[in-house]
C-alpha positions, 0 to 999 in steps of 0.5 A, spaced: 499 500 499 502 506 498 501 511 504 502 519 504 503 522 511 502 529 511 506 534 516 507 541 514 507 545 520 508 545 528 513 545 533 514 540 539 514 532 538 510 531 533 515 531 527 518 525 531 511 522 532 510 523 524 517 519 523 516 514 527 509 512 524 512 513 517 518 508 519 514 503 522 509 503 516 514 501 512 517 496 516 509 493 515 510 493 508 507 499 506 510 504 501 511 510 505 512 518 502 512 524 507 510 531 505 514 534 510 515 542 512 522 543 510 524 546 517 521 539 521 526 535 517 531 531 521 536 526 518 536 522 524 529 521 524 529 517 517 535 512 519 535 507 513 532 510 507 526 506 507 521 512 507 521 517 502 521 524 504 518 530 500 520 537 503 516 543 502 517 550 503 514 552 510 516 556 516 514 556 524 510 562 524 503 565 523 505 570 518 508 565 513 502 560 515 497 565 512 502 567 506 501 559 504 494 558 507 492 563 501 497 561 496 493 557 490 499 556 487 502 552 493 496 548 493 496 546 486 503 544 486 502 539 492 496 537 489 500 535 483 505 532 487 500 527 490 497 526 484 503 524 481 505 519 487 498 515 486 497 514 493 492 509 496 491 513 502 493 520 505 494 521 512 495 527 516 499 526 522 498 534 524 493 539 523 493 546 521 489 550 516 493 549 510 492 541 511 485 542 512 485 546 506 489 541 502 484 535 504 478 539 502 481 541 495 483 534 494 476 531 496 473 535 491 476 530 485 481 525 489 480 518 489 483 515 495 481 515 503 483 521 507 485 520 515 487 525 520 490 524 527 487 529 532 493 529 538 488 534 541 481 534 539 479 539 544 484 546 545 487 547 551 486 552 556 490 558 555 491 557 547 492 563 543 487 566 539 491 565 532 492 558 535 485 557 536 483 560 529 488 555 526 485 549 529 478 551 528 479 552 520 483 545 520 477 541 523 472 545 520 475 542 513 478 535 515 472 533 519 468 534 513 472 529 509 476 524 513 474 517 512 477 516 520 480 520 525 485 517 530 486 519 537 490 516 543 485 515 548 478 513 550 477 520 553 479 524 546 474 519 543 469 522 547 471 529 546 470 528 539 463 525 540 461 530 544 463 535 538 458 531 534 463 527 530 460 520 528 463 515 533 464 510 528 469 514 524 474 515 530 479 510 531 483 509 538 491 508 537 496 508 542 501 513 542 508 510 541 514 509 544 520 514 544 525 510 545 528 513 539 532 518 544 535 513 548 541 512 543 544 519 546 544 516 553 551 517 556 554 511 560 557 516 566 550 519 567 546 517 573 539 519 577 540 524 581 535 526 587 531 531 582 524 532 579 524 533 571 518 538 568 520 537 561 517 540 554 514 546 551 512 551 557 504 553 556 499 555 561 495 548 561 502 544 563 501 547 570 507 548 572 505 553 577 502 547 581 509 544 581 513 551 583 507 551 589 509 544 591 516 545 591 517 548 599 513 542 601 518 538 598 524 541 600 521 542 607 522 534 607 528 533 602 532 539 603 537 537 597 532 535 592 532 539 585 527 541 580 530 541 573 525 545 568 527 544 561 523 547 555 521 553 551 516 558 553 514 563 557 517 563 564 517 571 566 512 570 571 517 565 575 523 570 576 525 567 583 526 560 580 532 563 576 535 565 582 534 559 586 540 555 584 539 550 590 533 548 588 532 549 581 535 548 574 532 552 569 533 551 561 528 555 558 530 553 550 528 549 545 531 542 547 535 538 541 534 531 540 541 530 542 540 533 549 534 530 551 537 523 554 541 527 559 535 530 562 531 524 563 537 520 565 539 525 571 531 525 573 529 520 579 522 522 576 518 526 571 512 530 573 506 532 569 502 537 573 497 539 567 491 543 568 488 540 562 491 535 556 489 530 551 495 526 552 503 527 552 509 524 549 513 526 555 510 519 558 513 515 553 520 518 553 520 517 561 518 510 560 523 509 555 528 511 560 525 507 566 522 513 569 516 513 573 511 519 572 507 523 577 501 526 573 494 529 574 487 526 572 486 530 565 485 528 559 487 521 556 493 521 561 491 516 566 490 511 560 497 510 559 499 510 567 497 505 571 497 508 578 501 506 583 505 501 578 508 506 573 506 512 576 502 516 581 495 520 579 493 526 582 487 531 581 489 537 577 491 544 581 492 541 587 499 543 589 499 539 596 497 532 593 502 533 588 508 534 593 505 528 597 506 523 591 513 526 589 515 525 596 512 518 596 516 516 591 523 520 593 522 517 600 521 510 598 527 508 593 525 500 593 518 503 590 521 508 585 525 502 582 520 498 582 515 503 578 521 504 574 522 498 571 514 497 571 514 503 566 519 500 562 516 494 561 509 497 559 513 501 554 515 495 551 509 491 551 504 496 550 507 502 546 510 498 540 510 502 534 510 495 530 503 494 533 501 501 532 503 501 525 499 494 524 493 496 527 493 503 522 494 499 516 488 495 517 484 501 518 487 504 511 485 497 508 478 498 511 478 505 509 479 503 502 474 498 502 469 503 504 471 510 501 465 513 498 460 508 500 457 512 506 450 515 505 452 523 505 457 521 500 463 522 505 467 516 506 467 512 513 470 506 516 466 502 519 467 495 523 475 496 524 475 495 531 474 501 536 481 500 540 
């Protein structure tokens, strides 16, 4: 089967997600072509040459996105390239307005089924206006033409259904592992008495509650350190930059080759989110044998076995967050057992090979049913609900 994956814009871990899926689909026996925004390309993401990557001129700015969004020549060129490839299926692994428009235009005369991965079916608290507008435009169009939408958990499916999207066109697939980062492990780096907050810093990530929890934690374990590694606005937390005893702040984008050291140094990883859909941080933590302390939001609890691979606490509760962190730091045997449980869960349940096999099956079913629904829009039925 010839598969085109489309990922044109975005920042964060989505380009790695796209690459891992592409490589696994190729191992499954598919011919895979990736239409990728050129600034997202990383040679190490495609190590064996099994995936054909077509790089398109994009940029991580809303101004550039708007220029591309209203550029008919760009759509003509991309649609022409898609036509020349003659794909069996097209799958957008990241949503934006350009992809939405592209899918809508393709659907007017296109012959193959269309699939979309919605990493965030509902927008997060505190999202900027332009980001909200971008995704609303995209979803208005992709949801009209998609043969099926992939999500990463039951809660995300429920969110889509509550927004009026047909439940029989939603497919639940797990978020695959990120053991990719372990290639940069260093032999001389060992775990410290530290807590890691990793990734893009935004309001919904709940870093406020972690910072509020720190005084309670250090009142019991004075030499604990919080490592914050990620790009985002920390202007409201200037005190942490001066507190070198308890904070280590790397307020910047963390390139792939630096990720491993942060996770190796951590005793545990904390995700104090106030809302969420899912997170790629958990698969990274598991890959490095790190238990997690997370909040009960979105589909995050669906990938954390409470008391086994991590601890789940209510959101916006700094006291309970501190208690959970202390429970792990004060119990080395529990911490060690959870570390191995997390690693084993990654190996057993988050395999990209298994995910690619399931997604290929959905693709095949989509081919069989494309264009047969009553409203003229293809649908995937009886492909399993995950």
